[in-house]
N, C-alpha and C positions, 0 to 999 in steps of 0.2 A: 331519436334518442330517447331512452328509457324514461321517465319521472325519478325528478330528484329527487332520492330517500336520505335523508340524516346519518340512518345507520348504517343504514350501505354505506354510502359514500364512505364515515367513517374507518371503515373493516377494510373497505377494499381500494379506494385510493388513501386518504391520511396514513395509514399505520405505512403499509405498501414504501409511501415516498419516507415519512422514517426509520423505516431499514434501514433502507437504501444511501440514508446518508446526509437529508433534507431535499431542499427545496432546491439547491446543485444536481442535484440529479434526477428531476423532474423537467416535465412540459406544459406549457400553459394550458390545451389539450387537455393533459392528462390530470393536473390541477385543478379545473372548472367542470370536471366529469364533462367534454366534447369528446364524441368520437371522432378518430380525425376522417378513416374513412369519408364519414358524412358533412365536411369540412363545407363543401360545393352545395349543399344537397338545402345544410339546413337556413333557415332569411336568419337577417337579421335580430326580427323581435322573436324567435327561441333563441340565437346564442346571448343577445343581452339580458332573458331573464331567468338564461343558466347562469350566468353570469352573475347576475344579482340572486338568486337564490345559492349559491358559491359564498358570494362576498358576506350576505348571513350567518351560516352554520359558519364561516369563519367568525363573525363577530362574538356569536353565542356559547366560543368554544375557547375564547385569548382566557380562558383560567385553565383549561384540561389540564387537571395535573402532567400525564404524561406530553401532550403535545403543545402546552404553549408555548414552548418555544418554536416549536415551527409556524404553528399559527401567529404569530407574532410576526415575524419577520414575513409573512405572503400577508397579513394586514398592509403591512409600511408597503413594500411591494404593487400592490394589487393595480394601480393606475397603469403602473408599467408597463406588467403581464398584461392582464386585458386588455389595455387598446390596443392593436392588434387583430384582437377575434371580432372587434363588435361590427367592424365593417367588411362588406362582398372581396372586395379585391384586396386587403391588406390579409384579410383570414384565410383569404386561397395562399400567398405565398409564406408567411407562417407555416403554412402544410405543409409546404414545401421543404421548405428547412428542417419543420419537425422530422416529417418523415424522412430527409437526407440521416439527422441525427440521429433516428432509431435505427435506424439497417445497420448504421458503422454498429451500433453499440451492441446491436444483434454476430455482426461480424469476429465484433469484439469477443464475445462470448465464449466462440469455437475455439480461440485461436492459441490459451492451453491447452484441449485436448489435441488440436491435426499439431502442434508440439509434439508432443508425446509421440504420438498418431507415428507423426512423420520420424521419431529416434527409431521407435521398435521396430517396426516396416526395417529401418538402413541396418539395424543389429538379428534382430529375427527371421528377416524373411515373409513378414503374418503380427501377426497379435495372437502372443501366445496364452491360454485357458489360468493361466494361473497369472497373468497381470490382467487378467478383462476387469476383477474384482476394480481396480487399482483404479483402474480408466474410468467410472463413474464417480470415485473420488473427484477424480482432478476437471471432471466438468464439474461437478456440483460446485469446487470454486469456482466456477467460469458462470454461473446460476445456471447450470443447465443440469435439467430432471432428468433423471435414469432414460426414462424412453427414449428422450433427445437426443444420447448417447448411444444406445442402442440405434436406432436410426441410422446415425450418422458411423454405423464400424459396421453398416452393411458391406459396404463397396470392399471389406479390407480381409483378406485370408486369416483364415482361426486356427491356429495349430491346435493341439490338441498334445499338451505336455505332461511331463512331469509329476513339474511339483503343484499339488492341487491341494494344496495343506491349505485348512480353511483359514481366513483372517484371523488373529488373535482375538480376544474377548481381554473388558476389561470389567473387572471382577469391581462393583458395586459396593464399597466401603459403610459400616453398618455409621450413621452418621445421630448424634444426637441434636442436630441443628434440619428445624423443618424445612420442605421446598416452601414451605411461605416464607417463612422468614427474608432466608435466602435472596428467592427472590424482589422480597420490597427490601434486604438493604442494597442489594444493584438496583434498585429504582431512585432513589434514596442518590446514590452515586452517580446513576446517567444527569440525572436534571439536577446533580451539582457541577458537575463541569460542567453542562450546558452552560450554566451561566457563567461561568468562569473566561478568561483570557488568557488559558494555557493547557495543556494537557493532557486527557481526561484519564479521571482518579475508574479504576477500575474493581478496587479493592479497600478492607480497610486501612489494611496496614497501606496501602498508595496513599489515603485520605493520610494520615499519619505520615506522610512523605518516609518511610519507610519499606524494609522489603521480608522476605518470609523467612532469614536469616534470624527477625528480632521478635519472632512466636512465641519464642520462650523468655524473654525478656523483658519482666514484665515493670523496673522501672525506667527503660525504653523507653514502653508502651506508656507508662507514666507518664515522665517528663514530657513526651510528644505530645498528650492529651491534653495536659495543662498549659503549654503553648498557644494549641488553640481554643481553650477553652479561652484562657486571655485573652483571644485574636476575636472570637468569639463577640468578647459586650464592646468592646468598638461597635461593632456593624451597627444601621439601625436596623428596626424595628421591620420586618420584612421577612418575605419566603426568605432571604437566600441565608439572615440569624436562622431560623425556623427551621434549617435545614442540618446545619454547622453541628445545633443544641439537639434533634434526632437522630444522628452517623455518634457522637459522644456517645449519647446513652448504649447506643447499638455496640462501639469499644468498649468500655467500661462490665456490660452483661457476657460479651464473647470471648475479651482480649484480657479481662482483667479479673475474672473471677475464677473458674474453675479451670484447670487446667487441659480435662477431659474435652472441656468445649472449643475450645482454644487450638488442642489439635484435631476438635472433628473439624473446626472454620479453614485452618490448615488444609484434609485434606479435599475440601471444596473446592478451593482454590489453583491447586493441584491437578481437580477431573477436568475443573475449567477450563485453563491452560492444557491438559493431554488433549482436550476438545477441538479446541482454535489447531493447535501444531498435528497434529497426529494425520488430518489429512497433505497438510504439504510437505510433511515426512515422508508419505507414501508416497506421492508424486515426485519425491527426490530421487529417489532408493531406485521408485516402477522399474526404469531401463538398467542402469549399470550396478547395481542394488550395493554401492555406496553412499553414504554421503561427504560429497565435494566440501570444501575445509568453508569456500564460500558458500554455499545455503547453509551451513552448521554456525557461521560469524550470525546471521543474517536471524536466522531463529536464536539464538542463545538475543538478539536483542530483542527482537518483540517479546521471546518467556519477559528480560528483565522488563520489558514495556507494560506487564501485566502483574510487577509487582514480582517475581518471582526473585530468588538470588541467584550471583552466577552460579555458586557451588549447585543449587536444586536444579536450576538449566540446565545443565547440564548433565547431569543426571538423570533430569529426564527428557531429554533427548538422544539418551545413548541407549537408554532402552523402549523406547521407542524406535526406532531403528534400530533392535537386536531381535526385536519381536517377530520386525518381514526381513529378518537376515542378511542387517547390510550390516558394512562395517562403517564406521563413523573416521574420518579425515579430521581430529583437532583446527582450528584452525589459528592460527598466530595468539600468541598473546594480543593484547592492544596498547597503543603507545599510552606511556605512563602518564598522561599529559590529560588524554578520555574522559577517564577513572580516578574515582581518589583512593582509593585503596590498590591502587598499583604505586603510589608516592607512601615511601618512609612519613608518618605524623610527624607532623609542622608544630613547633609552640603555640597553641592558643591564643592570640591577639582577646582583642575587645569584641563581645560580641556588635559592636557599631562599627568596626571597620570591617568586618567576613560582609555584613549585611552592606556598607558602604559598596563596596564593590561590587556587590552582586548586582545593586540597583543601579552599578554603573553599564558594569557588559550584558543588562538585559537592555538598555538604552539605544545601546550598542549596535543590541541583534534587530532592535525595531529600523532602525538606520542602517542596518545591511551591512554596518562596520565589523565583520565576523576578525579579522585577526584583532582589532578593539577587544570583540567581543570576550577569545580567547585570552588576553593581556587579563583581562579584569576578572574573570574567574579565577585566573591562577593566580591571580594575588589574595583572592575572596577564599583562597582553600588553604593559605596559607597563614591566615590570619583565623579559621576556624579552627585549625587542628583536625583534632579527634574526633570533635563533636557529631554528630551522626546527625539529628536533626541537621546541621547546615553543611555537611555532606552534598546529602539525597539534594535538595535543593538548586546544591554548585552546579552537580553534575548532569541536574537537569539543564538544569542553561547553556555547560558546555558540551550537552550529544549533543543541543537540537544548533550551537555555533558548529559545531562536526557533521552534522546531518545537512546543512545547508553550503557548505563548503564540499560538498562531495557533491552536493546540484549542477545541475547548467546553465550558468549565466547569460548573458546574452553578448560579454565578450569572449566565451566558451564557448558557443555551438556542439550543443551534446551529438553521439549519434541517437540512431534513434532507439524509441523506447516501445510504449506498449499498441499505439498505430498507425506502424514505420505506411507511407505514402509507397501504391506504389512503384514496381520502377518503371513504369512508361509516362512516370510524374519527376526526374531528375529534370531539376534548370542547375544553368547555370548564374551565376550573378555577382558581381565584382565585388573586390572586397568592399568593407563596410572601415570609415572610420576609425573606429576600437576596436583594426584587427591587431595584433599581439604580431612584437619583429618576432623575426625570424627562430634568436635564441631563446624563444619560450618553452622546454622540454614537454616532448611528447608526455598528454596520461598511462599512469598504467596498468595497462588491461591484461586479461585471465590471456594461461599461455594456452594458446591451441597450432593445432596443424594447420598449416598456412596454403591460402588459396595461387596455384601455378598457372601454365599457361596460357595468360591473359595475353586476349591477341583483340583484333577488331575487325571482324569482314561485317563489309557494308553498314548497314542499321544495328547489327546486330555485336556484342559483346560478348565474346564465346575465352569460356576457361574451364579447367581441371578443379574437379570439388575433392576434398580429401576429404579418406573412409571418416565417418565420424559426424562429419559436418553437414549442418540441411539448411542452414540458413547463413548470407553473404551480405557488407556491405559493400557499395559501387560510387568508389571517388572519384567527382569530377574538377581540375583544375582549370581554370581557363591560360596563365600564367605559364608554370614551372609543373613539376610532378608534384603531386601530392606531398609531403612531406611523411604524415601515418594519419590513423583514419580516422582523426577526431581537428585532421588540421585545415582551423577556424578562419583558413580559404578559401577553400572549398566548399562543396556541395555534393549529400550523400546523401540516397535511399540506399533502402534494403530491399533483397531478394531475398526467395525461399528456389528450396531445388524444383520443388514442384511445378512450379513457374517459369525456371529457367525451362523446363526439359517442353514444360506448354509452349512457350514462342519460341523456341529454339535457341535460346539464349538473352539472354538480358539484350531488350530492347532499348537502345538510345533517340534520348529526344534530337527532335532536328531544332529546339533551341542548344544543344552542346556546341559549342564554338569548337569546330572542325580542328583545328591547331590547337587542342588543347591539351591535355592530362588526363588520363581514367588508371586509378589502382583499383585495388579488390581485397578485400579485410574479410576470414573469416569472422562467426560470431557464435555466440550458443544463447540458453538461455539461462537464467539462472531460478531459482523456487519463486521466486515472485514475480515471472510469465516476463522478466524486463529483462532488454536483450545488454550483452557483455559484447563487447567488439576487445578482438586480440589489439592488448598495443600498438604493434607496426605490423608493417608490409612484409612479409618474402619478397624473397632476391628474385621468383616470375611473378609478383601479381602488378608490373606495370604496366604499361603498355600507349603510345600518342597515339590521339584521336585523324 
C-alpha cells in the first residue's frame, strides 16, 4: 500500500467517484484507498492509519467547491463504511463481497458491446470494417477503452466491406462565449442541482424552467428570471442564495443583453446535446441502419431532459441519424396528458390554484400514489392555462409520475433488465399474497418474431431461435402455463443464444417443479442496453416440465 498523498487521492479517487455518480457507485476499499488485493496482508494498524488519514482529508475538504456534497455524505457515513475494514476477519469478508461486486460491474461493462457484436455476427457473419468505429463508441458507452474493445474483437472475423467512408465530423461554430465561461456556468448549475431535491439542471434555460424554444423570447426569459429573483430573496443567506444570484447574473448577460450572445449559447447547448446523443444514435443504427421508434422516443426524452424543445430535439436526432446513412422512424405522438403542449390552452386560474394542485401532486408522488399525482397535475394544468413557467414545473412532475408508472413495482415483477441472472439460476417460488388476479392485462411489449419448438429433454430446455433474435426470457410457473412473459405468478430468467449453444440448451435448475410449465419469449435490446421482452408468447412457445 502506497503512502497517502492528498493531491493524488483527490485526483485519482475522489474525482473518479464523482464522475461515476457519487458514493453509491463506489465501495469502502476504493473510498479509503486500500488496495483490495492487499486486504489480507495488511495489518489492522496499517488499515486504521489509512482510514484516519482519509477521514482527516474529508474533514479538510467539506467546503471544497466541487466535492463538498460528496464529501459531506462520506463524512456522515464514515462510521458505517469504515467499521468492516478495521478488523481482519470482517475486512476479509468485506473484500470478498467487494470483489464479487467489482467483477459483476466489469462484466456489465462489456454487455452493450457483446450484444452489438452478436447482432452483427448474426446479420453479416462477421464484423464489417464500416461498423468497426461504431463498436468503439458502443464500448465507450459501457466505460470501455478503445484498447479493451480491440482485444474483445480479436476472437471475431472482420469483413472488408465497400462502405469505408469516414465518420462525419461536426463543424465547430464560432462562438463569442469562452470555454472558461461555459465551464463556469456548468459547474454552478451542477452544484445548484446537487443542493436541490429535484431533477438536475443542465442549462441556464433549464434553470429558468424553459427550453430552447424560448431562446429568442426575451419577455418570457425576463419574467422567469424575475420570479426566480423574487424567490431567492426569501432564501436565507448562504451558498444556495449565492448560487442563484450568480446564475441570474449569467442569465442577464447571456440571454438578455445581445441576441448574438444568446445565439452562441444556444449553439453551445446544441453541441453539448449532440455530443451526448451521437454515440447512442450511432449504436442504435449500427446494425439495421434505421432508428427504431422506441429508440427515437427515448432519445427525444433525453434531449428534452437536456432542455431542448421537442422541435429542436427532433431536428438534431434526424440530422445525426442522416449523417450515418440511417432512416428515422418517428415515434407516435405522446398521450395528451403527458405533455402540456399537446393540450389546448385552458383558461388560466389564479396562480395559487395551480401551485396548490402542484404541491398536492408532489406530495402524492413522494407517497408513490401515482394516479393521484397525475390527477393533481391535470388540475394544475387546467388552472395554469398557457403560463410557460407553470407548465414547465407541472410537466416535470407529470413526467416523473409517468416514468415511475413505467418502472417495475413489487406487485408487477419486471422482466430482466441490465444485469439478468444466468440461465442456471432459474428458481421457482410460490405466489405472494399480493399476486394480481388473472384478469390483470399483460403489459405491452415490442413486436418480435416468436420462439418456436419449445421442448424439454432431460435437464435441458430446447427451442428454435427466430432470425435476428439473440436473447430470450425463460418463464417457469408451477401451477399453470405462464399467461404472458411478465406473469407475476411465474419466475423468469434471461438466456443468450451464445450461452444456449455452449450448454446445448437452457439448463433447467433442480429446484424447478417438474410438474410445472415453461414458456419462452423473444427479447431485444433498446438503445439504453435495457432488455425489452415481447408482450406475449408464440403459439409454439409452451411446454410442460
